[in-house]
C-alpha positions as CSV (number, residue, x, y, z in Angstrom):
1,M,93.3,91.3,17.0
2,M,92.6,94.5,15.0
3,M,93.3,95.4,11.6
4,T,95.7,98.3,11.5
5,L,96.0,99.0,7.9
6,K,93.8,101.8,5.9
7,K,92.4,101.2,2.7
8,G,94.3,104.3,1.3
9,Q,97.7,102.8,2.4
10,I,97.8,99.9,-0.2
11,A,96.1,99.3,-3.6
12,S,92.7,98.3,-3.6
13,T,93.4,94.6,-5.0
14,D,96.2,94.2,-2.5
15,Y,94.0,95.4,0.3
16,D,91.4,92.5,-0.4
17,K,94.1,90.1,-0.4
18,Y,95.3,91.3,2.8
19,V,91.7,91.4,4.4
20,D,91.4,87.5,2.9
21,E,94.6,86.6,4.6
22,F,93.5,88.4,8.0
23,I,90.1,86.3,7.8
24,G,91.8,83.1,7.1
25,K,94.5,83.7,10.3
26,F,91.7,85.0,12.3
27,P,88.4,83.1,11.2
28,A,87.0,83.8,14.8
29,S,87.3,87.4,14.7
30,A,84.6,89.7,13.4
31,Y,87.0,92.6,12.2
32,G,87.9,91.0,9.2
33,Y,84.6,90.0,7.9
34,K,82.9,93.3,8.8
35,E,85.8,95.0,6.7
36,K,85.1,92.9,3.6
37,A,81.4,93.0,4.0
38,S,81.7,96.8,4.3
39,R,83.5,97.0,1.2
40,L,81.0,94.5,-0.8
41,S,78.2,96.8,0.6
42,N,79.9,99.7,-0.7
43,E,80.0,98.1,-4.2
44,A,76.3,97.2,-3.9
45,K,77.0,93.6,-3.6
46,Y,74.7,93.2,-0.8
47,E,73.9,89.4,-1.3
48,E,77.6,88.5,-1.1
49,S,77.9,90.9,1.9
50,S,75.0,89.3,3.9
51,K,76.4,85.9,3.1
52,L,79.8,86.7,4.6
53,M,78.2,88.3,7.8
54,E,75.9,85.3,8.2
55,E,79.3,83.1,8.3
56,C,81.0,85.4,10.4
57,I,78.0,85.0,13.1
58,K,78.5,81.2,12.9
59,K,82.4,81.3,13.3
60,A,82.9,84.5,15.5
61,D,83.9,83.5,19.1
62,K,82.2,86.7,20.3
63,K,78.9,86.8,18.6
64,D,77.7,90.0,20.0
65,E,80.6,91.7,18.0
66,A,79.4,89.7,14.9
67,Y,75.8,91.0,15.2
68,S,76.8,94.6,15.9
69,A,79.0,94.5,13.0
70,Y,76.2,93.2,11.0
71,A,73.8,95.6,12.4
72,D,76.1,98.7,11.4
73,I,76.8,97.5,7.8
74,I,72.9,97.2,7.2
75,Y,72.5,100.6,9.0
76,Q,75.1,102.4,6.7
77,K,73.1,100.8,3.7
78,A,69.8,101.9,5.0
79,V,71.0,105.5,5.6
80,Y,72.7,106.2,2.4
81,K,70.6,104.0,0.1
82,G,67.1,103.5,1.8
83,D,65.1,100.1,1.7
84,S,64.0,100.1,-2.1
85,I,67.4,98.5,-3.0
86,Y,67.8,95.0,-1.4
87,S,64.8,95.2,0.8
88,A,66.0,92.2,2.9
89,W,68.3,94.7,4.7
90,N,66.3,97.4,6.4
91,I,66.1,99.2,9.6
92,D,63.9,96.5,11.3
93,K,66.8,94.1,10.4
94,T,69.3,96.4,11.9
95,I,67.3,96.7,15.1
96,E,67.0,92.9,15.2
97,M,70.9,92.3,14.9
98,I,71.6,94.5,17.7
99,R,69.2,93.4,20.1
100,K,70.6,90.1,19.5
101,A,74.0,91.4,20.2
102,Y,72.6,93.0,23.3
103,S,71.1,89.8,24.6
104,I,74.5,88.1,24.3
105,N,76.4,90.7,25.8
106,A,74.6,93.9,27.5
107,L,77.1,96.4,26.6
108,P,75.9,100.1,26.8
109,A,77.1,100.7,23.3
110,Y,74.8,98.2,22.0
111,K,71.8,99.7,23.7
112,H,73.1,103.3,22.2
113,Q,73.1,101.7,18.8
114,E,69.6,100.4,19.3
115,A,68.6,103.9,20.3
116,Q,70.2,105.4,17.2
117,Y,68.6,102.9,14.8
118,S,65.3,103.5,16.5
119,Y,65.4,107.0,16.0
120,F,66.4,106.7,12.4
121,K,63.3,104.4,12.1
122,G,60.9,107.1,13.6
123,D,60.3,104.9,16.7
124,Y,60.9,107.7,19.1
125,Q,59.3,106.2,21.8
126,Q,61.5,103.2,21.9
127,A,64.7,105.4,21.3
128,A,63.6,107.6,24.3
129,A,63.4,104.4,26.4
130,C,66.8,103.1,25.4
131,Y,68.5,106.5,26.3
132,T,66.5,106.4,29.7
133,E,67.8,103.1,30.5
134,L,71.4,104.2,29.4
135,L,71.1,107.3,31.5
136,K,70.3,105.0,34.8
137,A,74.0,104.0,34.3
138,G,75.3,107.3,34.4
139,E,74.6,110.9,33.2
140,S,75.9,112.1,29.8
141,A,75.0,115.6,28.3
142,E,75.0,113.6,24.8
143,L,72.5,111.1,26.2
144,Y,70.3,113.9,27.6
145,Y,70.5,115.7,24.3
146,N,69.4,112.7,22.3
147,L,66.6,112.2,24.9
148,G,65.3,115.7,24.4
149,N,65.0,115.3,20.7
150,C,63.1,112.0,21.2
151,E,60.6,113.7,23.6
152,Y,60.3,116.6,21.3
153,R,59.5,114.5,18.4
154,L,56.9,112.6,20.7
155,G,55.5,116.1,21.3
156,N,56.4,116.1,25.0
157,I,57.5,119.9,25.1
158,T,58.2,119.9,29.0
159,Q,60.0,116.5,29.1
160,S,62.1,117.6,26.2
161,I,63.0,121.0,28.0
162,I,63.9,118.9,31.1
163,A,66.3,116.7,29.2
164,Y,67.9,119.8,27.4
165,E,68.4,121.6,30.8
166,R,69.9,118.5,32.1
167,A,72.3,118.4,29.1
168,L,73.3,122.1,29.6
169,R,74.0,121.7,33.2
170,L,76.5,119.1,32.4
171,N,77.8,120.8,29.3
172,P,77.0,124.8,29.6
173,G,79.0,125.6,26.5
174,D,76.7,123.3,24.0
175,S,75.4,125.8,21.6
176,D,73.0,123.3,20.2
177,V,71.4,122.5,23.4
178,R,71.1,126.3,24.1
179,Y,69.3,126.8,20.6
180,N,67.1,124.0,21.2
181,L,66.0,125.3,24.5
182,Q,65.5,128.9,23.3
183,F,63.3,127.4,20.6
184,L,61.1,125.2,22.9
185,R,60.9,128.3,25.4
186,G,59.1,130.1,22.7
187,K,56.6,127.4,22.6
188,T,55.6,127.5,26.5
189,I,52.9,130.1,27.5
190,D,55.2,131.9,29.8
191,K,57.6,134.5,28.0
192,V,59.8,135.3,30.5
193,V,62.1,138.2,30.0
194,P,65.4,137.6,31.9
195,V,66.7,140.5,33.9
196,D,69.6,142.3,32.3
197,E,73.2,141.6,33.5
198,M,76.1,143.7,33.0
199,F,78.1,142.8,29.8
200,F,81.4,141.6,31.7
201,V,79.3,139.1,33.8
202,T,77.8,137.6,30.5
203,W,81.5,137.4,29.1
204,Y,82.8,135.8,32.3
205,H,80.0,133.1,32.3
206,S,80.6,132.5,28.6
207,L,84.4,132.1,29.0
208,Q,83.6,129.8,32.1
209,N,81.6,127.6,30.0
210,V,83.9,127.3,27.2
211,L,85.5,124.2,28.5
212,S,84.7,121.4,30.7
213,I,85.5,120.8,34.4
214,D,88.2,118.3,33.4
215,T,89.6,120.5,30.6
216,W,89.9,123.4,33.1
217,A,91.4,121.0,35.7
218,T,93.8,119.6,33.0
219,M,94.8,123.1,31.9
220,A,95.7,124.2,35.4
221,V,97.9,121.4,36.2
222,V,99.7,121.8,32.9
223,A,99.8,125.6,33.3
224,F,101.1,125.1,36.8
225,V,104.0,122.7,35.7
226,V,105.2,124.8,32.9
227,S,105.2,128.0,34.8
228,L,107.0,126.3,37.5
229,V,109.7,125.4,34.8
230,L,110.0,128.7,33.6
231,M,110.4,130.1,36.9
232,L,113.5,127.9,37.5
233,V,114.7,129.1,34.2
234,Y,114.2,132.9,35.4
235,L,116.1,132.0,38.9
236,F,118.8,129.9,37.4
237,G,119.3,130.7,33.8
238,S,122.4,132.4,32.6
239,N,121.1,134.2,29.8
240,I,119.4,137.5,30.2
241,V,116.9,137.0,27.5
242,L,115.9,133.4,28.7
243,R,115.4,134.9,32.3
244,K,113.2,137.5,30.9
245,V,111.0,135.0,29.0
246,G,111.0,132.7,31.8
247,F,109.8,135.4,34.2
248,F,107.0,137.0,31.9
249,A,105.8,133.6,30.4
250,G,105.9,132.0,33.9
251,S,104.0,134.8,35.4
252,A,101.4,134.7,32.7
253,L,101.1,131.0,32.9
254,F,100.8,131.4,36.7
255,V,97.7,133.6,36.3
256,L,96.2,131.0,33.8
257,F,96.6,128.4,36.4
258,L,94.7,130.6,39.0
259,V,91.9,131.3,36.5
260,S,91.9,127.6,35.3
261,V,91.4,126.5,39.0
262,L,88.7,129.1,39.7
263,F,86.6,128.2,36.7
264,A,86.9,124.6,37.4
265,Y,85.8,125.1,41.0
266,Q,82.9,127.1,39.9
267,R,81.7,124.6,37.3
268,K,82.0,121.8,39.9
269,A,80.0,124.1,42.3
270,A,77.4,124.9,39.6
271,L,77.2,121.2,38.9
272,S,76.5,120.1,42.3
273,E,73.8,122.7,43.2
274,H,70.7,121.5,41.4
275,S,69.1,124.7,41.7
276,V,67.2,124.9,38.5
277,A,63.6,123.5,38.1
278,I,60.9,123.1,35.4
279,V,57.3,123.5,36.1
280,L,55.3,120.4,35.6
281,S,51.8,121.5,36.3
282,P,49.7,122.9,33.3
283,T,48.7,126.0,35.7
284,L,50.2,126.7,38.8
285,N,49.6,129.6,41.2
286,V,52.8,130.7,43.0
287,K,52.1,131.6,46.6
288,A,53.5,134.8,48.3
289,T,54.3,132.7,51.4
290,P,54.8,128.8,51.9
291,S,51.2,128.3,52.4
292,E,48.2,127.1,50.8
293,S,45.9,129.7,51.9
294,S,48.6,132.4,51.2
295,S,47.6,135.0,48.5
296,D,48.8,134.5,44.9
297,A,51.9,136.1,44.0
298,F,51.8,135.2,40.2
299,V,50.7,132.5,37.9
300,I,53.0,130.3,35.7
301,H,52.4,127.6,33.5
302,E,54.1,124.2,32.4
303,G,57.5,124.3,30.9
304,T,58.6,127.3,32.5
305,R,61.9,127.7,33.9
306,L,62.9,128.9,37.6
307,T,65.5,129.0,40.1
308,I,65.1,127.4,43.4
309,T,66.3,129.9,46.1
310,D,64.9,128.4,49.4
311,R,64.7,124.7,50.3
312,S,63.9,125.2,54.2
313,M,60.2,124.1,54.0
314,N,59.3,120.5,53.9
315,A,56.8,120.5,51.3
316,W,57.7,123.9,49.7
317,Y,60.5,125.7,47.4
318,G,61.1,129.2,47.6
319,V,61.4,130.1,43.9
320,R,62.5,133.1,41.5
321,L,61.8,133.5,37.9
322,D,64.4,134.9,35.4
323,D,62.6,138.2,35.4
324,G,63.1,138.5,39.2
325,K,59.7,137.4,40.4
326,E,59.7,135.5,43.6
327,G,57.3,133.3,45.6
328,W,56.6,129.8,46.8
329,L,55.3,126.5,45.1
330,P,54.8,122.9,46.4
331,K,57.9,120.6,45.6
332,N,56.0,118.2,43.7
333,S,54.8,120.8,41.1
334,V,58.3,120.9,39.7
335,E,61.4,118.8,38.1
336,V,64.7,119.8,39.5
337,I,67.2,119.8,37.3
């Protein structure tokens, strides 16, 4: 059971009455308690709010939801008011509550909350551990982005770059990830200048990355269905104006369908390639051929981005830098994105 009325829909006093009635009818639900406790907290009635949430924890049939709600209320207070007011509600208390929720019901949402709270506290090591654990259950651009932020705060530039690159692989259109990567590349030793590409190639890639694979696929389906309907209007319509609209609009949407399918396919192919890698070794001599005895082609350093061009050798990757230089290096010297 969830509360559906919003505060702005009814007068303040009536809303309070409604919340009390909700708690009376559903004393084992955490929703009513959270709503009232949040309202009390916003009015700086922290003691009353705390007592109410303690009561909620005792009565709620889903204790994890009660602990999570309590943690969120304390966190909101910590963010906007700090710890100087009502010191019993601090960020450590928030983390304690969410860990209790997770111990009862190991939901990813609770682990995500712990990561958020730990980051706010400045415990970036714990926040990174939480995001790493969440990523074991499934990849997410948001999780990689947050992990990259943690690694940067910890001073792990290379690991931060790796996390951001993985976020970019999943969501190439994310401008925040691109900005952070550009910033971090400025902190690496190698300043690789990419080979210039034609403006229309850059434009094409930018357009392709505007939407996700799922969005392009959905657009393709919608465009196809609508274009089919419009073509039927063109073929069987009795009005000449409607037939013209059906023909031209249907043709345009069919082109959109083809473009959407192409972009979705290419995004999917790029996602499964895993052709980008980041150098892990502080200093790495890239060889001219896949052999330790080969001459050095050039030297690169930790954090440098490269593209894998050849995987045919057991212990070696054929690689190319963004500036066009090519060579071979040991597989264990890089992290594949």
